[in-house]
Structures are given as structure tokens and as C-alpha cells.
N, C-alpha and C positions, 0 to 999 in steps of 0.2 A: 166111856173113855176108851175102853179096849177096842170097841168097834171102829173108832176113828183111826187108831193106830194100825188096825188091820188094813184099812183102806189105803193108808199112806204107804204101806209096804208093798202093795200090789202095783205092778207096772200097768199103768193106764195108757191105752192107745187112743189116739184121736179117731173120730168117725168121719168128721166133715173135712172138706178141702176148701182152701181159700185161694184167691188169685195169686198171692205170693207163692203158694205151693205149686200152682200150675206153672208159674214162671220158673221155679227151680227145676221142675220135671222136664219142661219143654225147652228151656233155654231162651224163651221169647220174653217179651215185655210183660209187665204186670197188667197193662191195658189188654193185652191178648188174653191173659188169664181171666179177666172180667168178662170178656167176650165169650170165651169157651164156657164159663159157668152159666152165662145167660142162655147160650145155645142148649146146654144140657137141661136147664130148667124148662125151656120152651119144649124141648123134645119129650120130657117126662111130664109135662103139664103141671109143673109145680108153681106155687104162688111165690111172690117175691120174698116173703118172709121165711120160706122154707130153705133149708140148707141142702147142698149137694154132698153126698157121701163119697168117700174115697172109692168105694166099690162102683158107684154109679159113674164116676169120672173114668175109672179104668175100663169099664165096659164100653163107654162111649168112645174112648180114645183107642181101644184095642191094645191096652198095656196090661201086663201082669200086675196084680195087686202087690205081690211081694216086692217087685222092683220099686214101686212108688213108696211103699212103707219104708224101704231102706233109705230113700232120699229125704223124706220129710220127718220131722221129729214131733 
């Protein structure tokens, strides 16, 4: 029980990015977000079930990770 409480007290940060997040960061449509994520997966040779991380997105787009972390929750 104590272990669960310790987990709840820690601030957990997300690792993966979704089309809605790309929309928030870029100001473009959610469809554009899906396209960007698809391009990143193709570029990194990822399979369709694999996720794109925030770091991978930032590296691909040339954006600082700290800037993106501040925009998405």
C-alpha cells in the first residue's frame, strides 16, 4: 500500500506524443499531426503499433524538448 502512495506522489511525465499534442505545438490541424507522426515512424523504421516519443518528435522537428514539455500536459 505504501508503494502505491509513493507512486501517486511523484510527478509522472508522459513519454509519447499524440496527434493532438502535435496540433497544440504546431498550431496546425490534428490531421497534420497524424501525418507528422507517420513521417517520424517511417523515418525511424518503427512499426505501426510503436509510439513516437516526445524526444523523437523534437529531434525530427528541430524543437527543444523543454519547449514542448511546457506546452503539453
